[in-house]
N, C-alpha and C positions, 0 to 999 in steps of 0.2 A: 694342547695342540690347537693350532689355528684351523678351525673347521673349514672355512671357505677357501683358504689358500690351497689346501690339499685337493679340493674338488676341481681345481683347474685341470688337473691331469685327466679326470673323467671327461670333461667337456671337450678338451682338445683331442683326446683319443677318438671320441665319437665322430669328429668332423674330419680328421686327417688320416685315420687308419685305413679307411676305405672310401669308396664313393658314398656320400651320405644319402639318407633315404627318407621316405614318407610314412604317413600313418594309415591304418588299414581300412578306413571307411571310404569306399569309392565314391567319387562325385559324379552324379548324373549330368551329362552335358552332351549337346549335339556336336560331335567331332568327327572328322573324316577318318576313314580306315587307313592304316599305315602298314608298311611292309618291313619285316625284320631284315636289316642290312647284313647281319652277321652271316646268314646262310649264303648270301650273294658273294660276300668277301671270300669265302672259303673256296670259291670256284676259280680264282685267278692267282698267279704267283705273287703279284703286288698285294693282293688282298690277304694272302696267307702271311706275308711279312707284317702287314698292319695288324692282323689278328695276334701275332706274336708280341708286337709292341704294346698292344692293349693289355696283355697279361703282365708285361715287364714294368709298366708305368707306375704301379703302386709301390714297388720296392725301389726303383731307380728312375725317378722322374727326369733328372738331368741327362742321364745317358739316353733315355727315350727321346728327349727333345733333340739331342745331337743326331741320333740315327734317323729321326724324322726329316731333319734338315738335309742329311745326306741322300735319303731316298727321294725327296722332292727335287734335289739338284740333278739327280741322274735319270729319274723316271717320271717327272711331272707330266711330260707330254704324253705318256702312255696311260695316265690315270683316268679312270672313268669318274663321273660325277659322284657315284656312290663312294668310291675310294677317296676322292677329295673331301667329301663330307666327313668320312670317318677319320681322316687326318685331323680335322678341326675338333672332333670329339676327344681324340687321344690327347691333343695338345692342351685342350681346356682342362682335362684331368691333371696333366703334369703341372700346369701353372697353378692350379688350386693347391696341389700338394706342396708346392714351393711358396705358397702364400702370396702369389703374384695376381691379386684380384683384378687389377686393371686389365691385365692381359687376358684373363678369363672372360671379362666383358667384351673384349675385342673379338674373341672367338665366337661368342654368342651372336654378336652383331653380324659377323660373316656368315654364320649358319643361317640366320634369318634371311639374309640376302639370297643365299643359295636355295633355300626352301621356297622362297617366293618366285624367284626367276626361273628355277628349273623344275618347279612342281614336285619337289622332293618332300612329300609329307612324312616320310620316315624320320626326318630330322626334327619334327615338331616335339616329340616327347623328350629328346635330348635338350632342346632349347628350354622347355619348361623345367626340366631336371636341373640344368645348370643355373637357371635363375633362382630356383628354390635353394640350391646348394649355397650360392653366394649369400643369400639372405640368412641362412642358418649360421654361416661364419660371422655375419654381422649382428647376430642375436635378434634378428627380426623374425621370430618364430611363427607368428600368426600369418604374416604374408608368405613366408616360406612354405607353409603347409598348403596354402591355396595353389601355388605353382606345382608342388609335389603331387597333390591330388590329381591335377590334370596330367602330369607325367605318367602316373600309374595307370590312369584310364587309357591313355593313348598307347602305352607300351603293352598293356594287356590286349588291346584290340589288334595290335600288330604282332602278337605272340612273341614279343621281345622279352624273353624271360630274364635275361641277364640285367637289362635296365630295370625291369619291374622289381627284381630282387634288391638292386641298389636303392631304388626309390623307397621301397618299404623300410629298409634299414634307416634311411635318412629321415623319413617321416617319424619313425619311432624316436630318433634322437631329438627331433624338434619337439615332439610331445613330451618327452622326458624332461627337457629343459623348462617347459612350461608347467611341470608338475602334474601333467595328465598321464599318470603312471599306468592306468589300466589300458588306455589306448596304445601306449608304447609297448606294453607286454603283448597285446594283440598283434601288432606289426612285427615284433621280433619273432614271435612264434610262427607267423605266416612265412617270414623269410627263412626260418630254420627248416621249414617243410620242404625247401628246395634241395636239401642235403640228407644223406643218411648218416647214422651215428659214427661211422668209420671214415667219413670223408676227411681228406687232407687238403681241401681247397682253402686258401687263405681267407676267402670271403666268409667261409664257415667259421673260422677262428675269429674274424672281425665281429660277427654278429654275436657269438658266444661272449666275447669280451664286453660288447656294448650292453648285453643283457646283464652281465656281471656288474657293470657300473650302475645300472638301474637299482640293483639290490643294494649297492653302496648308498645310493640316494635315500632309500627307505630303511637303511641301517640294519639290513639282514646280512651280516658279514660272513657267516658260515657259508651261505648259499653263494655269495659273491666270490669267496675264495675258491670254492669248488669249480665254478664256471671259469674263473681266471686260469686255474691250473689246466683245465681241459682245453681252453683256447691256446695256451702255450704249447701243449702237446701237438695240437693241429699245426701251429705255425712252424714248430721245429721240424715236423715231418714234411713240410712243403719243400718243393724243389727250388722255389724262388728265394732271393735274398731276403733276410728277415730282420735286419737291424732295427728298422723303424717300428715294426710290429712288436718285437721283443722289448724295445725301450718303453713303449706305451703300456704294454702288459705289466712290466716291472714297476712302472709308476703307480699304477692302480693297486698292484699287489702290496707295494710299500704302504700305501694308505690303509689297506685292510689290516696289515700287521700292526700298524700304529693303533688302530681302533681296538684291536684284540690285546693290546698291551705288550706285544712282542717287540721291544724297542730295538734290540740288536738286529733282528731280521729286517725291521723297517729301514734302518740306515743302510744295511748291506744291499737291499733290493734297490734303493734309490741311487746309490753310487754305481751299481751295475747298470741301471737304466741310463745314467749319465754317459757311461762308456759307449753304450750302443748309440745314443742320440748323437754324439759327436762324430760318429762314422756315417751319419745320414746328411741329407741336404735340408732337413727341416729346422729352420730357425725357431719356429713356433714350439716345437717339441723341446728344443734345448732351453728356451726361456721358461717353459712350464716346469722342467726339472729343476732349474735354478730357483724358482719360486718355492717349490716343495722342499728343496734342501735348506733354504733359508728358514722355513718353518720348523723343520726337524731340529736344526741346530739351535734355534731359539728355545725350543722345548728342552733341549739338553743343556742349555745354559752356555753354549759356546757362541757368544754374541759376535765375536770377530768374524768367524766363518759365516754366521748367519747374515751379517751385514754385507759381506763381500758377495755372497750368492744373490741377495736381494738386489744389489746394485747391478750385478751382471745381468740379472733377469730384466731389469729396466732398460739396460742398454740394448739387449736383444729384442725386447718388445717394441722399443722405439724404432728399431731398424726396419720393421715391417708394419709400423703404424697400428699396433694392436693396443688400443687404449685400455681394454679390459685387463689384460695381463699386466700392463704397466701399473694400473691402480691396485691390483692385488699385491704386486711387489711393493708398492708404496705403503700399503696397509701393514705388511710385514715389517717394513723398515720403520714405520711409526712405532710399532710395538717394541722393536729392538731398541730404538732410541729411548723409549720410556723405561725399559729395563736397565739401560746403561746410565740412567740418571738425567738424561736430557729431556725432561718432561714436556716443556713447552714446544720444543721442536717435534717431539713424537706426537703430541696432541694435534698440531697443525697438519701433519701428514695424515693422521687417522681421520680428521674431520674432512679433509679433501677426498679421501677414498670413500668415506661414508656418503658424502654428497653425490659422488659419481654413481654409486650403486643405487641410491635412491632415485636419481634421475633416469636410470636405465631400468627401474622396476625389477631389480634382481634381489628378491626377498631373502634367500638364504645368506647372501653376502651382506645384506643390510643387517640382518640379525647378528651375525658374527662381529661385524664392525661395531655395533652398539655394545656388545660385551667387552670388546677390546677397549673402547672409549671409557666405559665404566671403570675398568681396571686401571687405565692410565690416570683418570681423575683421582682415584683412590691413592695411587702412588704419590700424587702431588699434594694429598691432604685436602682436596676439594670434595668433601664428602656430600654436600648438597647436590653437586653436579653428578657425582658418582651414583648417588641414590636415584636421581632422575633417569640417567641412562640405563641403570640396572632395571628399573621398573619398566621402561619401554621395552628393553630386551626381553624380560619375562613375558610381557603381553604378546609380543610378536612371536616368541619361541613357542608359547603355548598354542597360539593360533596355528602355527606351522605344523606342530605335532598333531593337533586335532585334524587339520586338513589331510595329513598323510593317513591317519586312521580312516577318515571318510573315504579316501581313495581306495584303501584296501577293501572296505566293506562294499563299495560300489563294484569293485572288480569281482568279488564273490557273487554279488547279485547278478552281474552280467553273465558270468560263467553259468549260473543256474538257468538264466533265460535262454542262453545259447543251447544248453543241453535239452531244455524243454522244446525248443523249436526243432531240433534234430529229430526228436521223438515224434513230433507232430508231422514232420515231412515223411517219416517212415510209415505212419498211419495213413497219410494221404496216398502214398504210393500203393499201399495195400488196397485201399478203396478203389483206386484206378484199376488195379488188377481184377478186382471183383466185378467191376462194371464191364470190363473187356470179356470176362468169362461169361457174363450174362448175355452179351451180344452174340457170342459164338454158340450159345446153347441151341439156337434154332437150327444151326448147321450141323452140329455134332451131337444130335440127340442120343445116339447109341452110347456116347461116352459121358453123358451128363452126370450120372451117378458118381463115376470115378472122379470126374473133374471137381464136383462139389466137395467130395471127401478130401481131396488134396488141398483145395482152397481153405476149407474149414480147418484142416490140420495146420496149414501155414498160419492162418489167423490166430489159432489158439497158441501156437508156439511163440509167435511175435508178441501177442498180448501178454502171455505169461512172462516173457523176458522183459517186456516193458514194465509190467507190474513189479517184478523183482528189482529191476534197475531203479525204478522210481522210489521204491520203498527204501532201498539202500542209500540212495542219494539224499532223500529227506532225512534219514537217520544221521548221516554224516553232517548234513547242513545244520541240524539241531545241535549236534555236538560242537561243531565249529562256532555257532552263535553263542553257545553257553561259555565256551572258552574265551571268545572275544569279550563277552560281557564281564567275565572275571578280570580279564586283563585291563578292561576299561577303567575299573574303579580301584584296582590294587596295584601298588608299585611292585614290580616283579622281583626286584632285588631285596628290598627290606621287608616286604609283606605288610607294610603299613598302607593306610589309605593314600591315594594320590590326590593331586590338586583338583582334578576334575570332579572327584567324589564330593569334596567340600563345596565346590562352586555350585554343584547341582543339588546337594542334599541339605545344605545349611538351612534353607528356608523351611523345609519340611520338619527338620528337627526343632527349629525355633517355634514353629506353629504348634507342635505338640506340648510345649511348655508354656504356651501363652496364658493359660488360666492360672498357673502357679509359677510366676516368674521368680527366678533365683539368680543371684549375681554369678558372674563368670569372669575368667581371665583369658586373654589372648597372648600367647608367647611365641616369639620367633627365635629359633636357635640356629647357629652356624658353627660348624666344626672349624676350629682355629687352624690356619695354615694348612688347609687340606691339599691345596695345589702342591705344596712342598712334599707332602706324603706321596702323592701321585708321581711327581717328578723323580723322587729319590728311590721309591720302592716299586713303582709301577702301578698300573690301573687295577691289576688283580688284588693287590694289597689294599688299594684305596677302596675297592668294593667290599673287602673283608671288614675294614674299619666302619664303613657305612652300615653294614649288617649288624655288627656288634653294638654300635651306637643305638640302633633301633631297638635291639634286644634290651639294652640297659634302660632306655626310655620307657619301654613297655613294662619293665619290672617295677618302675617307680610309680607310674601313673595308675589311676583307677580304671575300672572297666567302663565307667560312664564318660571318661575323658575321651577326646578325639585327637589321635596322633596322626599326623600327615607328613609324608615326604613332599616338601614344597617345590624342590628342584635342586639338582646337584647335591651339595653338602648342606643344604638349608632344610630345616624341619620346622613344622608349625604344630602348636598344641593349643587346644581349647579346653581349659580346665573348668568343668561345670560345677555348679554349686560351690563356688570358690569366692570367699570375700578377700579383701586385700591381704590379710595376714596369712591365711592358709595358702593363697596363691603364691605369695612371696616365699613362704617356707618350701613349697613344692619345687619352685625354680632352683633354689639353693640346693635342695636334695639331688636334683638332676645333675647340676654342675659338679657336686661332690662325688656322685656315682661315676661320672666320666673320668674325673681326675685321680680318684683314689687308687685305681688299679690299672696298670698298663694294659693295652689291648693286645690280645694274642693273634698273631698273623703267621702266614707261611714264611715270612722273612724274620720272625722273632717278635719280641714284645716291643710295642711302640707306645710312648707316652702321648696321650691325646687330651686336649682340653676343648671346651666349647664356650661361646659367648651367647648371651641372650638379651632380648628386649621384650618388655612386658607392658600391657595396658589393661585396665579393668573396665568392665561394663556392668550395668545393673541387671542385665538379663540377656539371654541369647537373642531375644527379639531386637533389643537395642543394638547388639553386636551386628546382627544381620543388616539392620536399617542403616547403621553408620559405618558399615564395613570399609567403604572407600576413604573414610576419615581416620578410623582407628588403626587399620593395618599399616598405613604409612607412619603413624606415630610409633607403633611397635618396632617398625623397621629402623626408624631414627634412634630409638632407644638402643637397638642392637648396634648401630654404628657408634653410639657413645661408648658402649662396652668395648668395642674393637679399638676405638681411639684412645681409651684409657688403659690399655695394656692387655686386653683379652682375658679369658678365663674369669668372667664376672658377668653380672646381670644388672640392667638399669630398668627403672620403672618410669613410664611416661605419665605425668600428672598434668591435668588441665586446670589452669587458674582462671582463664577467661576464654572467650571464643577463639582468640588468636594467640594466646599465651600458654605455651606448654613448657614444662620443666622435666628434666631427665635425671632421676635420683638413683644413686648406686644402691644395690640390694646386697652388699657384701655381708655374708653370714657372720 
């Protein structure tokens, strides 16, 4: 599955499903106090009509614009400046939902004039909000957050809870797109506090789904699906039209189904989303779904449908000047062309998409584009280029995974600090009560004994609760840290060591053998045609194959050998105390163990083979010191095995500093 193409649905949902919003850290600034216009609007007949249109705009922006025009034509002379200002706010929202960004800028300019000339400070938070919202749509997230911070501060001063809610949601979206997941979670939770659990407000459904997309980003799909289903329940219960909201919900749900390996559910959800989208005014949403359908049909091998959907997506993206969506569709089209045998044309399209994502600093998309380029080069037989792109992909992917883990750890730490501060505030409140009681002692001498007893009792109860709560929290935190440590160094699927363990532990292992160095061998193995297994039988069966492969590998290797899941279907083995002959014999035993007996899966028995590349070192110390030189040679030996028919191993031998030879190790 094309990872970044499917994520377009998440990004578009966050921006168009509701009024986008900000991040939770308030910005301290000297700003004027403002007044909430909503309360004033409810006092007049025109204001009540505008209040109704403000609720309608999210689901029917075109109809809202038409009714606004009719209202201005008949009642413009009766409107107060508050009402005229709110007309601009509603119109800006409608134009944003219709992707008419130039017209949104026109409304902002008119708001600024009205605020300056009429001393209408209540418009200031809306101006900052719409500036930030436009920047979110243009992927200028850092600048967007600056404006959204100001909008939150102003709306909270004016007690404009509706705008404050929208701004919190938008800031969370912006932080999420920058990878600041802990800040995004803070803002989403602050926004959710505006509602109770049984609310049927569409904005509640919006925030639930935006939080769901965040869990998609960090690949916690069970949580994402649960929130997505809850959001759909809220939207269906709402009295407003729900086509746009249901379309975006189904786009995200389709992505979750795909990651969970439920292929038929994935297709059905996306096709249903397409039906909803074409009953709305949102060209962006339609283009997003076309991109996702092209990805799904590419995975299914239906290249004709995939190509048509990608081209339709480009046409729609071009119609509202969305370069990002256009380039995602182009990347899909490049992959499709490569799969159809038009390699050079596919490479050109993929290179263009990769350069665009690099220029916009969109790291998740850059990573996936590198993987697609590596596969396209391999299809053309350009193995040197394929190896280079694959190496860069692994480096960036590993960094991305590490950064996501760091974000999770930071979120845990911040939650602990927040709980600690709440307890400190409770203690300070208690101390203040004690001081007040001491001041009153001189006046209420007759009640002093009783008062001190009450205060002492309160103190003891609170202190005891604080002690129990802190003890429980510390115990849970230690348990969570232990679990995280285990997950950090072990691959959860195969139970082998992971890449991070080897990168962080190889130096220490080599140091322990420094006094008695012994030869060793480095082996890279890759399950042959693993993608075909996934595409044919599903990801669940693919996971079963990976697990059994790891078990067979463990049964052949010795306890002193180091077995690592290197990434995807790629495994790495360091055979210790292994000279050339014993190492080569071990590799052939592993290949024989894989091929001799079909793998048992839930879909029946599957014949599996593997290819390997091997290189020798005179000691673990040498292997560590020359890692950046020996690992690529083992990888090239693996490519030689793949290129010569698979199900075999090759040994990389060095004849001089720049002369390496790759020799078959057929048993």
